[in-house]
C-alpha positions as CSV (number, residue, x, y, z in Angstrom):
1,X,141.6,73.0,98.9
2,X,138.0,72.0,99.4
3,X,135.6,73.3,96.7
4,X,132.4,73.4,98.8
5,X,129.8,76.0,99.9
6,X,130.5,77.9,103.0
7,X,127.4,78.8,105.1
8,X,127.7,81.3,108.0
9,X,125.3,83.0,110.2
10,X,126.3,86.6,110.9
11,X,124.4,87.0,114.1
12,X,126.2,87.0,117.5
13,X,129.0,89.5,118.0
14,X,131.6,86.9,118.9
15,X,131.0,84.6,116.0
16,X,130.8,87.5,113.7
17,X,134.1,88.9,114.7
18,X,135.8,85.5,114.8
19,X,134.9,84.3,111.3
20,X,134.6,87.6,109.3
21,X,136.9,90.1,110.8
22,X,137.2,91.8,107.4
23,X,133.5,92.8,107.6
24,X,134.2,95.1,110.5
25,X,137.4,96.7,109.2
26,X,137.1,100.4,108.4
27,X,139.5,100.0,105.5
28,X,137.3,97.4,103.9
29,X,140.1,94.9,103.4
30,X,139.0,91.3,102.9
31,X,142.3,89.5,103.4
32,X,141.0,86.4,105.2
33,X,138.6,85.7,102.3
34,X,141.2,86.6,99.6
35,X,143.6,84.1,101.2
36,X,140.9,81.5,101.4
37,X,141.7,81.2,105.1
38,X,138.8,80.8,107.4
39,X,139.2,80.8,111.2
40,X,136.6,79.8,113.8
41,X,136.7,80.7,117.4
42,X,134.6,79.2,120.1
43,X,135.4,79.9,123.7
44,X,139.0,79.0,124.2
45,X,139.3,76.9,121.0
46,X,140.6,78.1,117.7
47,X,140.4,76.2,114.4
48,X,141.7,77.1,111.0
49,X,139.9,75.9,107.8
50,X,141.7,76.5,104.6
51,X,139.3,76.4,101.7
52,X,138.6,77.5,98.1
53,X,135.7,80.0,98.5
54,X,133.6,78.9,95.5
55,X,130.2,79.6,97.1
56,X,129.6,81.7,100.1
57,X,126.2,82.0,101.8
58,X,125.6,84.4,104.6
59,X,122.4,85.1,106.5
60,X,121.5,87.5,109.3
61,X,118.6,89.0,111.1
62,X,117.6,92.6,110.4
63,X,118.4,93.6,114.0
64,X,119.6,92.1,117.3
65,X,116.1,91.1,118.4
66,X,115.2,89.8,114.9
67,X,111.9,91.7,114.5
68,X,112.7,95.0,112.8
69,X,109.9,95.7,110.3
70,X,108.0,92.6,111.3
71,X,104.2,93.1,110.7
72,X,103.3,90.8,113.7
73,X,105.8,91.2,116.5
74,X,107.1,94.6,117.5
75,X,110.9,95.3,117.3
76,X,112.5,96.2,120.6
77,X,115.6,97.9,119.0
78,X,115.8,101.6,118.3
79,X,117.0,102.8,114.9
80,X,120.5,103.6,116.1
81,X,121.0,100.0,117.3
82,X,119.6,98.7,114.1
83,X,121.9,100.9,112.0
84,X,124.9,99.9,114.1
85,X,124.1,96.3,113.8
86,X,123.6,96.2,110.1
87,X,126.6,98.3,109.3
88,X,128.8,95.5,110.6
89,X,128.8,94.5,107.0
90,X,131.0,96.9,105.3
91,X,130.3,98.3,101.8
92,X,133.4,96.7,100.3
93,X,132.3,93.3,101.5
94,X,128.7,93.7,100.3
95,X,130.0,94.8,96.9
96,X,131.6,91.4,96.5
97,X,128.4,89.5,97.0
98,X,126.3,88.6,93.9
99,X,122.8,88.0,95.2
100,X,121.0,89.8,98.1
101,X,117.6,88.4,99.1
102,X,115.1,89.5,101.7
103,X,113.2,86.6,103.3
104,X,109.9,87.8,104.8
105,X,107.7,86.0,107.4
106,X,105.8,83.2,105.8
107,X,102.0,83.5,106.3
108,X,100.0,80.6,107.7
109,X,98.0,80.1,104.5
110,X,101.2,79.5,102.5
111,X,102.6,77.2,105.1
112,X,99.5,75.0,105.0
113,X,98.8,75.2,101.3
114,X,98.6,71.8,99.6
115,X,100.1,73.1,96.4
116,X,103.7,71.9,95.8
117,X,106.6,73.9,94.5
118,X,108.9,73.0,91.7
119,X,110.4,69.5,92.3
120,X,114.0,69.4,93.4
121,X,114.8,67.0,90.5
122,X,113.7,69.6,88.0
123,X,115.8,72.3,89.6
124,X,118.8,70.0,89.7
125,X,118.4,69.1,86.0
126,X,118.2,72.8,85.0
127,X,121.3,73.7,87.1
128,X,123.3,70.7,85.7
129,X,122.4,71.7,82.2
130,X,123.5,75.3,82.8
131,X,126.8,74.0,84.3
132,X,127.4,71.8,81.2
133,X,126.9,74.9,79.1
134,X,129.5,76.8,81.1
135,X,132.0,73.9,81.0
136,X,131.6,73.8,77.2
137,X,132.0,77.6,77.0
138,X,135.2,77.6,79.0
139,X,136.6,74.2,77.7
140,X,139.8,75.8,76.3
141,X,140.2,78.6,78.8
142,X,141.1,77.0,82.1
143,X,137.9,78.5,83.7
144,X,135.1,76.3,85.0
145,X,132.1,78.5,85.4
146,X,130.8,82.1,84.9
147,X,132.0,83.2,88.3
148,X,135.6,82.6,87.2
149,X,135.4,85.2,84.4
150,X,137.6,88.2,84.5
151,X,137.0,91.5,82.7
152,X,138.2,90.1,79.3
153,X,135.9,87.1,79.5
154,X,133.0,89.3,80.5
155,X,133.4,91.4,77.4
156,X,133.6,88.3,75.3
157,X,130.8,86.2,76.7
158,X,128.4,88.8,78.3
159,X,127.5,90.9,75.3
160,X,124.2,92.7,75.6
161,X,122.0,94.7,73.1
162,X,121.4,98.4,73.2
163,X,118.2,98.2,75.3
164,X,120.1,96.2,78.0
165,X,123.0,98.7,77.8
166,X,120.6,101.6,78.5
167,X,119.2,99.7,81.5
168,X,122.6,98.9,82.9
169,X,123.8,102.5,82.4
170,X,120.7,103.8,84.4
171,X,121.2,101.2,87.1
172,X,124.9,102.0,87.5
173,X,124.1,105.6,88.0
174,X,121.1,105.2,90.3
175,X,122.7,102.4,92.4
176,X,126.1,103.9,92.3
177,X,127.6,100.6,91.3
178,X,131.3,100.1,91.2
179,X,133.2,98.5,88.3
180,X,133.3,95.3,90.3
181,X,129.5,95.3,90.8
182,X,128.9,96.0,87.1
183,X,130.9,92.9,86.1
184,X,129.1,90.9,88.7
185,X,125.8,91.9,87.4
186,X,126.8,90.9,83.8
187,X,128.2,87.5,85.0
188,X,124.9,86.8,87.0
189,X,122.8,87.8,84.0
190,X,124.9,85.4,81.9
191,X,124.1,82.6,84.4
192,X,120.4,83.5,84.4
193,X,120.4,83.2,80.6
194,X,122.2,79.8,80.9
195,X,119.6,78.6,83.3
196,X,116.9,79.6,80.7
197,X,118.8,77.7,78.1
198,X,119.4,80.9,75.9
199,X,122.6,81.8,74.1
200,X,122.1,85.6,74.4
201,X,121.6,87.7,77.5
202,X,118.2,89.4,77.3
203,X,117.0,92.6,79.0
204,X,114.9,90.5,81.4
205,X,118.0,88.5,82.5
206,X,119.9,91.7,83.1
207,X,117.0,93.3,85.0
208,X,116.7,90.2,87.3
209,X,120.5,90.4,88.0
210,X,120.3,94.1,88.8
211,X,117.5,93.6,91.3
212,X,119.7,91.3,93.4
213,X,122.2,94.2,94.1
214,X,122.0,95.8,97.5
215,X,120.4,99.3,97.4
216,X,120.9,100.5,101.0
217,X,121.2,99.3,104.5
218,X,117.9,97.7,105.6
219,X,117.4,100.2,108.5
220,X,116.8,103.0,106.0
221,X,113.4,101.5,105.1
222,X,110.8,99.5,107.0
223,X,110.7,96.2,105.2
224,X,108.1,93.6,106.1
225,X,109.8,91.4,108.7
226,X,112.8,90.4,106.6
227,X,115.6,88.1,107.4
228,X,118.2,89.0,104.7
229,X,120.1,86.2,103.0
230,X,123.2,87.2,101.1
231,X,124.5,84.7,98.6
232,X,127.8,85.1,96.8
233,X,129.7,83.2,94.1
234,X,132.8,85.2,94.7
235,X,135.9,85.6,92.5
236,X,137.0,88.6,94.7
C-alpha cells in the first residue's frame, strides 16, 4: 500500500458520488475508506486505487456557486440549496476528520504585502522534529505517529491537567462530541505539543485542538466568504 496524502475536491456531484460514496449514505458507513479502497469514475472509465489512508485532505466550496457568505460577490443559491449541498458530508464522516478550517477571501492588501511568512524550511524542520519525537515515543509499540494511537495509548500519552480536563468536559458537552471526537482532540493536542517541543499537553494546546472541530453545517451561519478545507489524519 502507498503511504501518501490523498487530496480530493468534493465539488461536482459526479466526482463526489464516485470517490466518496460513504459521504452520502444515510447509514453513515465508511466502508470504502475503512478498506483503503479508492475508486475514481470519469465518464465511462473506472479506476481502482488501493492505498493506506494516512493523510486525507478534502476541500469544497460553501455552496454550488461558491459565493455563499462572500462579502464581495452575491451568492445565487437559496438556503435550501446551500443546506442540501453541504449535507452531502454526513456527520459520521465529519466526525472522523481531525482538522476543519475555513479559508476566507484574501484581501488585496495581503496579496500585495511585501512581508514574507515563515520559511518553508523552518516549518519542515519543526515538523521533522515532531515526527522524531513521535518515533521515539512509539519505538517499542509498533506505532509510528500520534494518529495511530488507540484508546489505551491516548490514556498513556495524552495526559492533561485539571484545567484542561475542565475545558475538555465543557467542549464535549457544548459541541456534543462523540467518544471518537474526544480521542481525536486529545491526539491532535498531543501533536500540537510535539510541534511546540513540549513534553506535556498544555491547556492552550487542547484549546487549539478543540477549535478545529466542526460546530455545525456552514449554512447555519453567514461566514465571510469561506472555502472550507477539511484535513484528516484518520485512524478510522
